[in-house]
C-alpha positions as CSV (number, residue, x, y, z in Angstrom):
1,M,-5.7,4.1,31.6
2,D,-8.6,3.0,33.8
3,D,-9.2,-0.5,35.0
4,E,-12.1,-1.1,32.7
5,N,-10.2,0.0,29.6
6,D,-7.1,-2.0,30.7
7,Q,-9.3,-5.1,31.0
8,S,-10.8,-4.5,27.6
9,L,-7.3,-4.2,26.0
10,E,-6.2,-7.4,27.8
11,E,-9.2,-9.2,26.3
12,L,-8.4,-7.8,22.9
13,E,-4.8,-9.0,23.2
14,G,-6.1,-12.5,23.6
15,R,-8.1,-12.1,20.3
16,L,-5.0,-10.9,18.5
17,A,-2.8,-13.6,20.0
18,H,-0.2,-10.9,20.8
19,S,0.8,-9.8,24.3
20,F,1.9,-6.1,24.1
21,R,5.0,-4.9,25.8
22,D,3.8,-1.4,25.2
23,R,0.0,-1.5,25.6
24,S,-0.4,2.2,24.8
25,L,0.2,1.3,21.1
26,L,-2.9,-0.9,21.2
27,E,-4.9,1.7,23.1
28,R,-4.1,4.3,20.4
29,A,-4.8,1.8,17.6
30,V,-8.4,1.4,18.8
31,T,-9.0,5.1,19.2
32,H,-11.0,6.9,16.5
33,R,-10.4,10.5,15.7
34,S,-14.0,11.3,16.7
35,W,-13.3,10.2,20.3
36,A,-9.9,12.0,20.4
37,H,-11.4,15.3,19.3
38,E,-14.1,15.0,21.9
39,Q,-11.4,14.7,24.6
40,T,-9.5,17.8,23.5
41,G,-10.4,21.4,23.1
42,P,-10.2,24.0,20.3
43,G,-6.6,24.5,19.1
44,E,-5.5,21.2,20.4
45,G,-5.3,19.4,17.1
46,E,-1.8,18.1,17.7
47,L,-2.8,16.6,21.0
48,A,-5.8,14.9,19.3
49,R,-3.6,13.5,16.6
50,S,-1.4,12.0,19.3
51,L,-4.4,10.2,20.7
52,H,-6.1,8.7,17.6
53,N,-5.1,6.0,15.2
54,E,-4.8,7.7,11.8
55,A,-1.0,7.8,11.8
56,L,-1.0,4.1,12.7
57,E,-3.3,3.4,9.8
58,F,-0.6,4.8,7.5
59,V,2.0,2.5,9.0
60,G,-0.3,-0.5,8.9
61,D,-1.1,0.0,5.3
62,S,2.6,-0.3,4.3
63,V,3.3,-3.2,6.6
64,L,0.3,-5.0,5.3
65,G,1.4,-4.5,1.7
66,L,4.8,-6.0,2.5
67,V,3.5,-8.9,4.5
68,V,1.0,-9.9,1.8
69,A,3.6,-9.4,-1.0
70,D,6.1,-11.6,0.9
71,R,3.5,-14.3,1.5
72,L,2.3,-14.4,-2.1
73,F,5.8,-14.5,-3.6
74,R,6.7,-17.4,-1.3
75,D,3.6,-19.3,-2.1
76,Y,3.4,-18.5,-5.9
77,E,6.9,-17.5,-7.0
78,N,6.2,-18.6,-10.6
79,L,3.2,-16.5,-11.2
80,T,3.4,-13.3,-13.3
81,E,3.6,-9.9,-11.7
82,G,0.1,-9.1,-13.0
83,D,-1.4,-12.2,-11.2
84,L,0.5,-11.4,-8.0
85,S,-0.7,-7.8,-8.1
86,R,-4.3,-8.7,-8.6
87,M,-4.2,-11.2,-5.7
88,K,-2.5,-8.7,-3.5
89,H,-5.1,-6.0,-4.4
90,R,-7.9,-8.3,-3.4
91,L,-6.2,-9.3,-0.1
92,V,-5.6,-5.7,1.0
93,S,-9.0,-4.4,-0.1
94,T,-11.4,-2.6,2.2
95,E,-13.9,-5.4,1.9
96,T,-11.3,-8.1,2.9
97,L,-9.9,-6.1,5.8
98,A,-13.4,-5.2,7.1
99,R,-14.3,-8.9,7.0
100,A,-11.2,-9.9,9.0
101,A,-11.8,-7.1,11.5
102,A,-15.4,-8.3,12.0
103,R,-14.1,-11.8,12.7
104,L,-11.8,-10.4,15.4
105,D,-14.7,-8.3,16.7
106,L,-12.5,-5.2,16.6
107,G,-15.5,-2.9,16.3
108,R,-16.4,-3.9,19.9
109,Y,-13.2,-2.4,21.2
110,V,-12.8,0.8,19.2
111,R,-13.3,4.1,21.1
112,V,-15.5,6.4,19.0
113,G,-17.2,9.8,19.7
114,R,-20.8,10.2,20.6
115,G,-21.9,11.2,17.1
116,E,-20.0,8.4,15.4
117,E,-21.6,5.9,17.9
118,K,-25.1,7.2,17.1
119,T,-24.6,6.6,13.4
120,G,-23.3,3.0,13.9
121,G,-19.7,4.0,13.1
122,R,-18.1,1.0,14.8
123,R,-19.8,-1.3,12.3
124,K,-18.9,0.7,9.1
125,Q,-16.8,-1.2,6.6
126,A,-14.3,1.7,6.0
127,M,-13.8,2.2,9.8
128,L,-13.2,-1.5,10.3
129,A,-10.7,-1.7,7.5
130,D,-8.8,1.3,8.9
131,L,-9.0,-0.2,12.4
132,F,-7.4,-3.5,11.1
133,E,-4.5,-1.5,9.6
134,A,-4.0,0.5,12.8
135,V,-4.0,-2.7,15.0
136,L,-1.5,-4.3,12.6
137,A,0.8,-1.3,12.9
138,A,0.6,-1.6,16.7
139,V,1.6,-5.2,16.5
140,Y,4.4,-4.4,14.2
141,L,5.8,-1.5,16.3
142,D,5.5,-3.6,19.4
143,G,6.8,-6.9,18.1
144,G,8.5,-6.4,14.8
145,F,8.0,-7.8,11.3
146,E,7.7,-11.4,12.4
147,A,4.9,-10.6,14.9
148,A,3.1,-8.7,12.1
149,R,3.6,-11.5,9.7
150,K,2.1,-14.0,12.1
151,F,-0.9,-11.8,12.9
152,V,-1.7,-11.2,9.2
153,G,-1.4,-14.9,8.6
154,R,-3.9,-15.7,11.3
155,A,-6.3,-12.8,10.6
156,L,-6.4,-13.4,6.8
157,G,-6.1,-17.1,6.9
158,E,-9.3,-17.8,5.0
159,E,-8.5,-15.2,2.4
160,F,-5.0,-16.6,1.8
161,E,-6.5,-20.0,1.3
162,G,-9.0,-18.8,-1.3
163,A,-6.5,-16.6,-3.1
164,T,-6.0,-17.7,-6.7
165,P,-5.2,-15.8,-9.9
166,E,-8.6,-16.7,-11.2
167,S,-10.6,-15.5,-8.2
168,A,-8.5,-12.3,-8.0
169,A,-9.0,-11.5,-11.7
170,A,-12.7,-12.1,-11.4
171,S,-13.1,-9.6,-8.6
172,D,-10.7,-6.9,-9.8
173,Y,-13.1,-5.0,-12.0
174,K,-10.7,-2.1,-12.7
175,T,-8.0,-4.4,-14.0
176,M,-10.5,-6.3,-16.1
177,L,-11.9,-3.1,-17.6
178,Q,-8.5,-1.6,-18.4
179,E,-7.5,-4.8,-20.2
180,R,-10.8,-4.9,-22.1
181,V,-10.7,-1.2,-23.1
182,Q,-7.1,-1.2,-24.1
183,A,-7.6,-4.3,-26.3
184,V,-10.7,-2.9,-28.1
185,F,-10.3,0.9,-28.0
186,R,-6.5,1.2,-27.7
187,V,-6.9,3.7,-24.8
188,T,-6.8,3.6,-21.0
189,P,-9.9,4.4,-19.0
190,A,-9.6,7.3,-16.6
191,Y,-11.4,7.8,-13.3
192,E,-12.6,11.2,-11.9
193,M,-14.5,11.9,-8.7
194,I,-17.6,13.9,-9.5
195,E,-19.2,14.6,-6.2
196,T,-19.6,13.5,-2.6
197,E,-22.7,13.3,-0.5
198,G,-23.4,13.1,3.2
199,P,-21.7,14.2,6.4
200,P,-17.9,13.5,6.9
201,H,-18.6,10.4,9.0
202,D,-20.9,8.8,6.4
203,R,-19.8,10.0,2.9
204,T,-21.0,8.6,-0.4
205,F,-18.5,9.1,-3.3
206,H,-19.6,9.4,-7.0
207,V,-16.9,8.6,-9.6
208,E,-17.0,8.4,-13.4
209,V,-14.9,6.2,-15.6
210,R,-14.3,7.5,-19.1
211,W,-12.8,6.5,-22.4
212,D,-13.4,7.9,-25.8
213,E,-17.0,9.2,-25.7
214,V,-18.1,6.8,-23.0
215,S,-18.7,7.8,-19.3
216,I,-20.2,5.6,-16.6
217,R,-20.8,6.5,-13.0
218,G,-20.3,4.4,-9.9
219,T,-20.8,5.1,-6.1
220,G,-19.4,3.8,-2.9
221,P,-18.4,4.7,0.7
222,S,-14.8,5.4,-0.4
223,I,-13.2,6.6,-3.7
224,K,-11.7,3.2,-4.2
225,S,-15.0,1.4,-3.9
226,A,-16.7,3.9,-6.1
227,E,-14.1,3.4,-8.8
228,M,-14.6,-0.4,-8.5
229,D,-18.3,0.1,-8.8
230,A,-17.9,2.2,-11.9
231,A,-15.6,-0.4,-13.5
232,R,-18.1,-3.1,-12.7
233,R,-21.0,-1.2,-14.3
234,A,-18.8,-0.4,-17.4
235,L,-18.0,-4.1,-17.8
236,E,-21.7,-5.0,-17.6
237,E,-22.5,-2.4,-20.2
238,I,-19.8,-3.7,-22.5
239,E,-21.1,-7.2,-22.1
240,E,-24.6,-6.1,-22.9
241,L,-23.4,-4.3,-26.1
242,N,-21.4,-7.3,-27.1
243,G,-24.5,-9.5,-26.6
244,S,-26.7,-7.2,-28.7
245,A,-24.1,-7.1,-31.4
246,E,-23.8,-10.9,-31.5
247,A,-27.6,-11.2,-31.6
248,D,-27.8,-8.8,-34.5
249,A,-25.1,-10.6,-36.3
250,E,-26.9,-13.9,-35.8
251,E,-30.1,-12.5,-37.3
252,T,-28.4,-11.1,-40.4
253,R,-26.2,-14.2,-40.9
254,P,-27.5,-16.3,-43.8
255,S,-28.8,-19.7,-42.7
256,E,-27.7,-23.0,-44.4
257,S,-31.2,-23.3,-46.0
258,D,-30.8,-19.7,-47.4
259,G,-27.5,-20.7,-48.9
260,D,-29.0,-23.9,-50.5
261,E,-31.8,-21.8,-52.0
262,R,-29.3,-19.3,-53.5
263,A,-27.2,-22.1,-54.7
264,G,-30.2,-23.8,-56.3
265,G,-31.3,-20.6,-58.0
266,G,-27.9,-20.1,-59.5
267,T,-27.9,-23.6,-61.0
268,S,-31.3,-23.0,-62.5
269,R,-30.2,-19.8,-64.2
270,T,-27.1,-21.6,-65.6
271,H,-29.3,-24.3,-67.0
272,G,-31.6,-21.7,-68.5
273,E,-28.7,-20.3,-70.4
């Protein structure tokens, strides 16, 4: 570890409010695979994996889920499992983690390869979210669950403050769509990835959501975000169809004056008899 990198990590420790006993964990957490593969040669995949942060992302994902679940249960122990799940889903989403990573300026410290640097990799939402999870894993492995819990509480403070069952339901399009489709059509919507576009470092995913004879496509920088986009579009289409149906029903519904005229006509015929 050179002096410049050591100084950078020390600065990052200040942002994280955690002083590492094993700073190599933090160094690995902020190392993207593109950088690791540039530092290794052909056939050295195992060495590259020991340098980059993907295994730490795996650990951080699980630690984050536990920390958030623990916090939500303690704050809202009387909510339903469905409400808690929706709130947790929003708090651990790519969008939320990328926003928290940006506040911590994690992108400034990540080591990326030359190609990734040219394409603005350190500012990409998916990379920032993965970086957050890797850093959380480093904090957990270095300081234990309590250190991880405190870090998440600080990093996601704004999101925890704004977490309510109503706000979570409003943003969880997949859950909303499933509930709507099951209630109306008695089936569960299914998602299928149709295609991907772009190079590995800048992919766009295309996903279709289907039920009965309906299929609606969504796109996004990850499969999860593409599924969410498809669900959002499906909900919008359902709302449009419902609005059209209500408008048609309103046009065909007899008005009060029509009812009076028919009633009057009936009386006249009775009198004629």
